[in-house]
C-alpha positions in Angstrom: 75.4 -88.1 -82.8 77.2 -86.1 -79.6 78.8 -87.5 -76.3 80.0 -84.7 -74.0 82.9 -85.9 -71.8 83.2 -83.6 -68.4 86.4 -84.6 -66.5 85.9 -83.3 -62.8 87.8 -83.2 -59.7 85.9 -81.7 -56.7 84.2 -78.9 -58.7 80.8 -80.3 -57.3 79.5 -76.6 -56.9 80.3 -75.6 -60.8 79.4 -79.5 -62.1 75.9 -78.7 -60.8 75.6 -75.4 -62.8 77.3 -77.0 -65.8 74.8 -80.1 -66.0 71.9 -77.6 -65.7 72.9 -75.9 -68.6 73.3 -79.1 -70.8 69.7 -79.8 -69.6 68.5 -76.7 -71.1 70.2 -77.0 -74.8 68.0 -76.9 -77.6 69.9 -80.3 -78.8 70.7 -82.6 -75.9 73.6 -84.8 -76.6 73.0 -88.4 -76.7 75.3 -88.9 -73.7 77.1 -87.3 -71.0 80.0 -89.0 -69.2 81.7 -87.5 -66.1 85.1 -88.8 -65.6 85.6 -88.1 -62.1 88.7 -88.0 -60.0 87.4 -86.2 -56.7 88.2 -87.2 -53.4 84.4 -87.6 -52.5 83.0 -89.7 -55.3 79.4 -90.1 -53.5 78.9 -86.2 -53.7 79.6 -86.2 -57.6 76.8 -88.7 -57.6 74.6 -86.8 -55.7 75.2 -83.7 -58.0 74.9 -85.6 -61.1 72.0 -88.0 -60.2 69.4 -85.1 -60.6 70.0 -85.3 -64.2 71.2 -88.9 -64.8 67.8 -89.7 -67.0 67.7 -86.4 -69.0 71.4 -86.6 -70.1 71.9 -90.6 -70.5 74.5 -89.6 -67.6 77.4 -92.2 -66.9 80.2 -91.4 -64.3 83.4 -92.9 -64.2 85.2 -93.2 -61.1 88.9 -92.9 -61.3 91.5 -92.9 -58.5 92.4 -89.8 -57.3 95.7 -90.8 -56.3 98.5 -89.3 -59.4 95.7 -88.8 -61.7 95.6 -86.1 -64.3 93.0 -84.3 -66.6 94.4 -85.4 -69.7 94.2 -89.2 -68.5 90.5 -88.5 -67.3 89.9 -86.9 -70.9 91.2 -90.2 -72.5 89.3 -92.6 -70.0 85.9 -90.5 -71.0 86.4 -91.6 -74.5 86.3 -95.1 -73.8 82.5 -94.4 -73.2 82.0 -92.8 -76.7 79.8 -94.5 -79.1 78.8 -91.1 -81.4 80.6 -90.2 -84.2 81.0 -86.7 -82.5 82.2 -85.9 -79.2 83.1 -82.7 -76.9 85.4 -82.3 -74.0 83.8 -79.8 -71.5 85.3 -78.6 -68.3 83.2 -78.7 -65.1 83.1 -75.3 -64.4 81.8 -74.2 -67.9 78.0 -72.8 -68.7 77.2 -73.3 -72.2 74.4 -71.0 -73.6 71.1 -72.9 -74.7 72.2 -72.6 -78.6 75.6 -73.5 -78.3 75.7 -77.3 -79.0 73.2 -77.3 -81.8 75.2 -74.5 -83.4 78.5 -76.3 -82.9 77.2 -79.6 -84.4 76.0 -77.7 -87.3 79.7 -76.5 -88.0 80.4 -80.4 -88.8 77.7 -80.7 -91.5 78.8 -80.4 -95.1 75.4 -79.0 -95.6 72.2 -78.9 -93.8 70.4 -81.4 -96.0 73.2 -84.0 -96.0 71.9 -87.8 -96.4 71.5 -88.8 -92.7 71.5 -85.2 -91.1 69.7 -85.4 -87.8 69.8 -89.2 -87.4 73.8 -89.3 -86.6 74.6 -90.9 -90.2 75.3 -87.5 -91.7 78.9 -86.9 -93.3 81.0 -84.6 -91.0 83.7 -82.1 -91.8 87.0 -82.6 -90.2 86.9 -79.6 -87.5 88.1 -78.8 -84.1 85.8 -76.6 -82.7 85.8 -73.9 -79.8 83.9 -70.9 -79.3 84.2 -67.2 -77.5 85.1 -68.1 -73.9 84.1 -65.4 -70.9 86.2 -65.5 -67.6 84.5 -64.8 -64.7 86.7 -62.9 -62.3 85.8 -63.2 -58.2 83.2 -60.3 -58.0 81.2 -62.0 -60.9 82.3 -60.0 -63.8 82.5 -61.5 -67.1 85.7 -60.7 -69.4 86.6 -62.2 -72.8 89.6 -64.5 -72.9 92.4 -62.6 -74.6 93.3 -65.6 -76.5 90.0 -67.1 -77.4 89.8 -65.2 -80.8 92.7 -67.6 -81.7 92.8 -70.6 -79.6 90.4 -73.5 -79.4 90.8 -73.6 -75.5 90.6 -76.8 -73.7 87.7 -75.6 -71.4 85.5 -76.6 -74.6 86.4 -78.7 -77.6 84.4 -80.5 -80.0 85.8 -82.9 -82.3 85.1 -86.1 -84.7 85.5 -89.3 -82.6 87.7 -91.1 -85.3 90.1 -88.3 -85.1 90.6 -88.0 -81.5 91.6 -91.9 -82.0 93.9 -91.1 -84.8 96.2 -89.0 -82.7 95.9 -90.8 -79.5 93.8 -88.3 -78.1 95.4 -86.1 -75.2 99.0 -86.2 -74.0 99.1 -88.5 -71.1 102.4 -87.1 -69.9 101.2 -83.7 -69.4 100.4 -82.6 -65.8 98.1 -80.0 -65.0 96.7 -77.5 -67.2 98.7 -75.3 -69.5 99.7 -76.0 -73.3 97.8 -79.2 -73.0 94.8 -77.8 -75.1 97.2 -76.3 -77.8 99.5 -79.3 -78.4 95.8 -81.2 -78.8 94.6 -78.6 -81.4 97.8 -78.8 -82.9 97.7 -82.4 -83.4 94.6 -82.4 -84.8 95.4 -79.6 -87.6 98.5 -81.6 -88.8 95.9 -84.6 -89.6 93.9 -82.2 -91.7 91.3 -80.6 -89.0 90.3 -77.4 -89.6 90.1 -74.7 -86.6 86.6 -73.2 -85.9 85.8 -70.8 -83.3 82.4 -69.9 -83.0 81.4 -66.2 -81.9 78.9 -67.5 -79.4 80.1 -66.7 -75.6 80.4 -69.5 -73.1 81.0 -68.7 -69.3 84.0 -70.0 -67.4 82.9 -69.8 -63.6 86.4 -70.3 -61.9 89.4 -69.0 -63.4 93.1 -69.1 -62.8 94.0 -65.5 -62.3 97.5 -66.3 -63.6 99.1 -68.9 -65.6 101.4 -71.5 -64.1 104.3 -70.3 -66.5 106.7 -73.2 -65.2 104.0 -76.0 -65.5 103.3 -74.5 -69.1 107.0 -74.9 -70.0 107.1 -78.2 -68.8 104.2 -79.2 -70.7 105.5 -77.4 -73.9 108.9 -79.5 -73.6 106.9 -82.7 -73.1 105.1 -82.0 -76.1 108.5 -81.8 -78.1 109.6 -85.0 -76.8 106.6 -87.3 -76.8 104.6 -88.6 -79.7 101.6 -91.3 -80.3 102.6 -94.8 -81.9 99.3 -95.5 -84.0 101.2 -98.9 -84.7 101.3 -99.8 -81.2 98.5 -97.7 -80.0 100.5 -96.2 -77.2 102.3 -92.9 -76.0 105.9 -92.9 -76.2 108.5 -90.5 -74.5 111.7 -90.0 -75.9 115.0 -90.8 -73.8 117.2 -87.9 -73.1 120.2 -87.6 -75.5 123.6 -88.4 -74.3 126.3 -85.8 -74.8 129.3 -87.2 -77.1 131.2 -86.6 -73.8 129.2 -89.0 -71.8 129.2 -91.8 -74.6 133.0 -91.5 -74.9 133.5 -91.8 -71.0 131.0 -94.5 -71.0 133.3 -96.6 -73.7 136.2 -95.9 -71.5 134.8 -96.9 -68.3 133.8 -100.5 -70.1 137.2 -100.6 -71.6 139.2 -100.4 -68.1 136.7 -102.8 -66.6 138.0 -105.3 -68.9 141.9 -104.3 -68.7 
């Protein structure tokens, strides 16, 4: 019923803890896909190899040059065959009951026909949980936005809904506003935002947000869209001012005089 996609770039120590937590879940996902664009791909294989059979694990090796997390997330979707999928950062540890409770939030009812065998009717939901960020001293503090935002470190949704909005915006660079944009587009097609009270742990946390990068991503979100007919993402061309258009016409006239 569930496939988990883990984008990873040189987070091998954290990835090991992340996979260990998945093995200890009370509900094991059908498949785990690591979309890897690390400089040392062999190290990723060494770390993941311990749980290859337990998690039905598959590694996608992506070229590290000019690669971005949203592209890695979307590449992971290509390996998903289940009705539900989740995107999980490589530095996240989920408590043992998390996946079971998360999947149950999609069920119309526990006794739905097909519940338990992957054929149950599923609610249109975009799901997250309560994130605890670890500081450099190892202390955990609740993320201030976790009560209102489905943060990109752990998001679960129906696979067809992901396809319908074209996945994550590939024009966005780095992190900042990418998860918010994704959730807002899912809400526009009728998905309900659900945030579980269950706490999960973020092992490596940026102490400060890159405001410039976030602002650039917000600008990209406003000027790009997914074309469902062509199945492609598009970016709006910069609009020329009236003066620039007039000047262009004058120059063309001069050339023909």
